Steps between C-alpha positions, in 0.01 A plus 500: 500500500362465146434811290127500422502806274580326170271362226424187704412693813141372516608135476777559752261674738250210475780253574624713790148524644454125466825431685403743775156339543658156511752608764230664713273195479219702344198298391491694171750264337251330269698405191207339316327656207201704622275325248573158650221379725635306800269337753578573863653206686259369765621276780227319688547426868463144627152588624397655167628194312297276732189713441563487126509118517178493703329733251607275213371187677168679552463550125672829409683497167868578453401821316269608782771436758758694297268801500415461870860468619649741246741259338542315170306181425831313470588608855165368623567165330849487651363561851240228453756250373747584779226433754402168343158613378366287216428728206164483323513463125217670314447289193225474243259211467441349158170688470671827588769435237232441237328822609833688477555365147151611399554849645841540337380377162205741520757782484568581866860570600690283747462778757121506460483120521718490812279762668197278445678179601686629807845370406807659340531574129791255486281220636241572233765522226659170599167315514401638159831399343470151652162467325642613164332842490667735253616805696476866396762769554428814702344659188255215444693343212542123490847385602645241260 
């Protein structure tokens, strides 16, 4: 047995407790930092995956399905691909791109433009760069 009365007794006691919990199979063996935010793993049944595919074919978005089924949007996409569902690509028309340029150049942020256009900020950013729009940093300063 280890003497736990010395100057390192607290560290030794923590280690001892950890070993005991591990041996007993206790579920309190979470070694991650408490500040780290981990999403719960969700496994969809075959029936749930089939329903997810049907919902997508009926017009639901990947983000809506992720919220409905309690999983990540990447998991939704993976289920759809595994089941051979053709993914919809939400793109911008030329008129929408011109509107996005006008909104951005009027001073709106990428986030505000994306909210109006219904696509991701990255889609807006890429279309603006393709058209030669000078981008701003997160503080509104022009990026060289």
